[in-house]
C-alpha positions in Angstrom: 95.6 -119.0 78.5 93.4 -120.2 76.3 89.8 -120.3 78.4 88.5 -124.0 79.0 85.8 -125.2 76.7 83.0 -127.6 76.9 80.5 -128.5 74.0 76.8 -128.1 74.9 76.3 -131.6 75.7 79.7 -132.3 78.1 78.4 -128.8 79.4 75.0 -130.2 80.3 76.6 -133.7 81.2 78.8 -132.2 84.0 74.9 -130.1 85.4 73.4 -132.7 85.2 76.3 -134.8 86.9 75.4 -132.0 89.9 73.1 -133.0 92.4 69.9 -132.3 90.5 68.2 -132.7 94.4 70.6 -131.4 96.9 69.5 -128.7 98.9 72.2 -126.8 98.9 71.3 -123.6 100.8 74.2 -121.1 101.3 76.0 -118.1 99.6 79.5 -119.1 100.6 80.1 -121.1 97.1 78.1 -118.5 94.6 79.8 -115.8 96.5 83.6 -117.6 95.7 82.4 -118.4 91.8 81.6 -115.0 91.4 84.3 -113.6 92.8 86.1 -115.1 90.6 84.7 -114.2 87.7 84.5 -110.4 88.3 81.2 -110.5 90.3 79.3 -110.2 87.1 75.8 -110.2 88.6 76.8 -106.9 90.2 76.9 -105.7 86.3 73.4 -104.8 85.8 70.5 -103.8 87.8 68.3 -106.9 88.9 64.8 -107.2 89.8 64.4 -110.4 93.1 61.4 -112.2 93.0 60.3 -115.0 95.2 57.3 -115.8 97.1 55.3 -119.3 97.0 53.1 -118.7 94.0 53.2 -116.3 90.9 57.0 -115.9 91.0 57.5 -117.2 87.6 54.7 -114.6 86.3 55.7 -111.9 87.6 59.4 -112.4 86.5 57.7 -112.6 83.4 55.6 -109.5 83.1 58.5 -107.6 84.6 60.8 -108.9 82.0 58.0 -107.9 78.8 57.2 -104.5 80.4 61.1 -103.2 80.7 62.1 -105.1 76.9 58.6 -103.5 75.1 60.4 -100.2 77.2 63.6 -100.7 75.4 65.7 -102.2 77.5 67.6 -105.3 76.7 67.0 -108.2 79.4 68.3 -111.5 81.2 65.8 -113.4 82.8 67.0 -116.2 84.7 64.0 -118.8 86.6 63.2 -122.4 87.3 62.8 -125.2 86.9 62.4 -125.9 83.3 60.2 -128.0 81.2 61.5 -129.5 78.3 65.1 -127.9 77.9 67.5 -126.5 80.5 68.5 -123.4 78.0 64.3 -122.3 79.0 65.7 -121.1 82.1 68.0 -118.6 80.7 66.3 -115.7 78.8 67.0 -113.1 76.5 63.8 -110.1 76.2 65.3 -107.5 73.7 63.5 -106.2 70.5 64.1 -109.1 68.9 61.5 -111.0 71.0 62.9 -113.3 73.1 65.8 -115.9 73.4 67.2 -118.9 74.9 71.0 -118.9 76.0 72.9 -120.4 73.2 74.7 -124.1 72.9 77.6 -122.5 72.5 77.2 -120.0 75.2 76.3 -122.5 77.3 79.7 -125.1 76.7 81.9 -122.4 77.4 80.7 -120.5 80.4 80.2 -123.6 82.1 83.8 -125.2 80.9 84.8 -122.3 83.4 82.7 -123.0 85.6 84.0 -126.0 86.2 87.3 -125.2 86.1 87.2 -122.7 88.4 85.3 -124.2 91.5 87.4 -127.8 90.7 90.7 -124.9 91.7 88.4 -123.8 94.9 88.1 -127.5 96.6 83.7 -126.7 95.6 81.3 -129.2 94.9 79.0 -127.2 93.6 75.3 -128.3 93.2 73.0 -127.9 90.2 71.1 -125.1 91.0 74.7 -123.3 92.2 76.0 -124.0 89.0 73.3 -122.4 86.7 73.2 -120.1 88.4 76.8 -118.5 87.9 76.2 -119.3 84.3 73.1 -117.0 84.1 74.8 -114.7 86.1 78.0 -114.5 83.7 75.4 -115.0 80.4 73.4 -111.9 81.0 77.0 -109.3 81.9 78.3 -111.2 78.9 74.8 -109.9 76.8 75.5 -106.6 78.5 71.6 -106.4 80.2 70.3 -103.3 81.3 68.5 -105.4 83.6 68.5 -108.6 85.2 65.3 -110.8 86.2 66.0 -113.1 88.9 63.9 -115.8 90.4 64.4 -117.0 93.8 65.1 -121.3 93.5 64.0 -122.3 96.8 63.3 -119.7 99.8 65.6 -117.2 99.6 67.5 -116.2 102.7 69.8 -118.7 101.7 68.8 -118.9 97.8 72.4 -119.0 95.7 70.3 -116.1 94.1 70.2 -113.9 97.0 74.0 -112.6 96.1 72.1 -110.0 93.7 71.6 -106.2 95.2 68.6 -105.6 93.3 66.6 -102.4 92.9 63.9 -103.8 94.1 62.8 -107.0 95.8 59.4 -109.1 95.5 57.7 -111.6 97.6 55.0 -113.0 95.7 52.5 -115.0 98.5 53.1 -116.8 101.3 51.9 -120.1 101.7 53.4 -123.6 103.2 55.6 -125.0 100.9 59.0 -126.6 101.4 58.4 -126.8 105.1 61.5 -129.7 105.8 64.0 -126.9 104.9 61.9 -123.4 105.4 59.9 -123.9 108.4 57.1 -125.5 109.5 54.6 -122.0 110.1 53.9 -119.1 108.0 55.6 -116.4 109.3 59.2 -118.8 109.3 59.0 -119.5 105.8 58.0 -115.5 105.5 61.6 -115.2 107.6 63.5 -117.0 104.9 61.7 -115.7 102.1 62.2 -112.1 103.8 65.9 -113.2 103.4 66.0 -111.6 100.1 65.0 -108.2 101.2 68.1 -105.6 101.3 68.7 -102.5 104.1 67.0 -99.2 102.1 65.1 -101.6 99.0 61.5 -101.8 98.5 59.8 -104.7 98.5 56.5 -105.0 97.1 54.5 -107.5 98.2 50.9 -109.6 97.9 51.7 -111.4 101.0 48.7 -111.5 104.2 48.1 -112.5 107.8 51.1 -113.9 109.3 53.3 -113.6 106.5 52.5 -110.1 106.5 53.4 -109.6 109.4 57.1 -110.9 109.8 57.6 -109.0 106.6 56.5 -106.4 107.9 59.1 -106.5 110.9 62.1 -107.1 108.3 61.6 -103.5 106.2 60.9 -102.3 110.0 64.7 -103.4 110.7 66.4 -103.1 107.3 64.7 -99.2 106.6 63.3 -100.9 103.8 59.8 -98.6 102.4 57.0 -102.1 102.1 54.2 -101.5 99.0 51.3 -104.1 99.5 49.5 -105.4 96.6 46.0 -105.0 98.3 46.4 -101.9 100.2 49.0 -99.5 98.8 48.4 -100.6 94.9 44.7 -102.0 94.4 43.7 -104.3 91.5 40.3 -105.9 89.9 39.4 -108.1 87.5 37.1 -106.6 85.0 36.2 -109.6 82.2 37.8 -112.1 80.0 37.3 -112.3 76.1 39.1 -113.7 73.3 42.1 -111.1 74.0 42.6 -112.2 77.2 42.3 -110.8 81.1 41.4 -107.9 81.1 42.2 -105.9 85.0 42.5 -102.8 86.0 45.3 -101.7 88.6 45.7 -98.5 90.6 49.1 -98.0 91.2 51.1 -95.3 93.5 52.4 -93.4 90.9 49.5 -94.0 87.7 46.4 -96.0 86.9 46.0 -98.9 84.3 42.3 -99.3 83.0 41.9 -102.2 80.8 45.3 -104.2 81.0 45.1 -107.4 79.3 46.7 -110.5 80.1 47.0 -113.6 78.2 48.2 -115.5 80.9 44.8 -117.5 82.2 43.4 -117.1 85.8 42.2 -114.9 88.3 45.4 -114.9 90.4 47.2 -113.6 87.0 45.5 -110.1 88.0 47.2 -109.7 91.3 50.8 -111.4 90.0 50.3 -108.6 86.6 49.4 -105.9 89.9 52.4 -107.2 91.5 54.8 -106.1 88.1 53.7 -103.2 88.0 54.5 -102.0 91.1 57.4 -103.0 91.2 58.4 -101.5 87.3 56.9 -98.2 88.9 59.5 -98.7 92.1 62.3 -99.3 89.4 60.5 -95.6 87.7 60.8 -93.7 91.1 64.9 -95.0 90.9 64.7 -93.0 87.3 64.2 -95.8 84.8 62.1 -95.0 81.8 59.6 -96.4 81.2 56.4 -95.1 79.9 53.1 -95.9 80.2 51.9 -97.7 77.2 55.1 -99.8 77.4 53.9 -100.9 80.6 50.1 -102.3 78.4 52.0 -103.4 75.2 54.5 -105.4 77.8 52.0 -107.3 79.9 50.2 -108.4 76.9 53.1 -109.4 75.4 53.7 -111.9 78.1 54.1 -115.2 77.6 54.9 -118.4 80.0 55.3 -122.0 79.2 53.3 -124.5 80.8 51.6 -121.7 82.9 47.4 -122.5 81.6 49.6 -122.8 77.8 46.1 -124.2 75.9 48.1 -126.7 73.3 45.3 -128.0 71.5 41.6 -128.3 70.7 38.8 -130.8 70.5 39.1 -131.6 73.0 41.3 -128.7 74.5 44.1 -129.4 76.2 45.5 -127.5 79.2 48.7 -128.2 80.1 49.7 -126.1 84.1 52.9 -126.2 86.1 50.1 -126.0 90.0 51.8 -127.8 92.0 50.4 -126.9 95.7 47.1 -126.3 96.6 47.3 -122.1 96.4 47.9 -122.6 93.0 45.6 -126.3 92.4 42.5 -124.0 93.6 43.6 -120.8 91.4 43.8 -123.6 88.1 40.4 -125.1 89.2 38.8 -121.9 89.2 40.2 -120.9 86.1 38.7 -124.3 84.9 35.2 -123.9 85.8 35.2 -120.8 84.5 35.5 -121.8 81.3 32.2 -122.8 79.7 32.9 -125.9 78.3 31.8 -129.9 79.1 33.6 -132.9 81.3 36.8 -131.5 82.9 39.5 -134.6 82.9 43.0 -133.5 84.9 45.9 -135.6 84.5 48.3 -135.6 88.0 51.3 -135.7 88.6 52.8 -134.8 91.8 56.0 -135.0 94.4 55.8 -137.0 97.2 56.8 -133.7 99.1 53.9 -132.4 98.5 50.4 -131.4 99.7 49.5 -133.9 98.0 45.7 -134.3 99.9 44.7 -130.5 99.3 46.4 -130.0 96.0 43.4 -132.9 94.3 40.9 -131.6 96.6 41.1 -128.7 94.7 39.0 -130.0 92.2 36.2 -131.9 94.0 33.1 -129.8 92.0 35.0 -129.2 89.2 36.8 -132.1 87.7 34.9 -135.5 86.7 37.6 -137.6 86.4 41.3 -137.9 88.5 44.0 -139.3 85.7 46.6 -140.6 89.0 50.6 -140.9 87.2 53.9 -141.2 87.7 56.7 -138.5 86.2 59.8 -140.6 85.9 61.9 -138.9 88.4 62.8 -140.2 92.4 60.8 -137.6 93.7 57.5 -139.0 92.3 54.9 -139.7 94.6 53.2 -143.3 93.2 50.1 -142.9 91.3 47.7 -144.9 93.8 48.2 -141.7 96.4 47.0 -139.3 94.2 44.8 -141.7 93.0 44.1 -142.5 97.0 43.6 -138.5 97.3 40.8 -138.1 94.5 38.6 -140.4 96.2 38.8 -139.0 99.1 37.8 -135.4 97.5 34.7 -137.5 96.0 36.2 -137.4 92.6 36.9 -140.5 90.6 40.0 -142.3 89.6 42.0 -144.1 87.4 45.8 -145.6 87.7 48.7 -145.2 85.0 52.1 -144.9 86.6 53.6 -143.7 83.1 52.2 -140.1 82.3 52.0 -140.6 78.8 50.2 -143.2 78.9 47.6 -141.9 80.8 47.1 -139.0 78.9 46.4 -141.2 75.4 43.5 -142.7 78.0 42.3 -139.3 78.5 41.8 -138.0 74.9 40.8 -141.5 74.0 37.3 -140.9 76.7 37.5 -137.2 76.1 34.7 -135.4 73.6 35.9 -132.6 71.3 33.7 -130.5 74.0 35.8 -131.5 77.2 38.8 -130.2 78.9 41.9 -132.3 79.7 44.8 -130.3 82.0 48.0 -131.7 82.7 49.0 -130.7 86.1 51.3 -131.2 89.1 54.5 -130.5 88.5 57.2 -129.2 85.8 58.0 -133.1 85.5 54.6 -134.2 84.3 53.6 -131.2 81.7 57.4 -131.9 80.5 56.6 -135.6 79.7 53.8 -134.3 77.1 54.4 -131.0 76.1 57.2 -132.3 73.7 54.2 -134.0 71.7 53.2 -130.8 70.8 56.4 -128.5 70.6 58.9 -130.3 68.6 63.0 -128.3 68.7 
């Protein structure tokens, strides 16, 4: 019997027709789909990564290091900025490339057919996860680096059986789904910890205490970045951020990442700690390839400089912790005035996020990206005023961006931030497919 087929356009239409914003937490649906597909997610080694901030950076660093060491690696992240195919990448000797349109069409047709026969109404994220797992199996990857979508315990990705689990940091987020305090959120994210599988984390305080308890119950070694693995930023220069890491197996002096911001030193240390866990399990990753992979790691929309005079930076920071890191990175650049084009989701802590730019930004251009989840621009402007920052309201992101460019001098910095949606409306101006 011939396999069902869809064109790329029809496949996207089907995926986009699923409820993008539905939080269908639970493993029942994805488990049924994977069983029909002969469990593709178990046919390669996986690294499973969650956390409030830094999981995208850590995922990319780990994939880049493994690829530098000669492995074929699948990387699954979310959300995307401009194109759905950004979520599913292959890293190999030819660099990194997105899933091809034919594979999206063919695999999605099978997912749609199986879901229909099983009577399962999948979410957007579940369909994307099934697509990634099957594609990586077809591509015969050695490793799949899998980023959690939301939380961990009931996230669709949590059907994997990882070599190592990673929880980057823990702070308040998605409290309506994950709980209203750090301990509750840590327990949800700690749901990715498997019996006997090591956990690498940079969490602190209540969150770390909760993770320690879970690891004790599951007999899982806990490697804490900050205690067991140490790191120190040394300098910035034209090559990027320089830092030292003292791992459990080796030390890595004067390591470089082109991902900007002091927080990337911690992300890099977490990535190296995860790689060392893989080495302890027999994976060959010579020391030099850790340097090479770290330096070549790149993520669209993470402190991405897309233009000069004025310097235009795109960053998808969308919560107080990430905004604070972004503000510190912007302040560290010796330049002119800093102007922020900000559009955020209504369920985020907008007031605390905008407050991070107090004393840093000259102006906040408050905008509203084109999604039902977006906050009104007026709310962002009010948060700016409360933080002592002057603001201007533009409901349209692109018009706000054009205004910011108009009032900026060549020596100034213009940063677009607040959400993937906001950055996604501006980035295509600089990168045409």
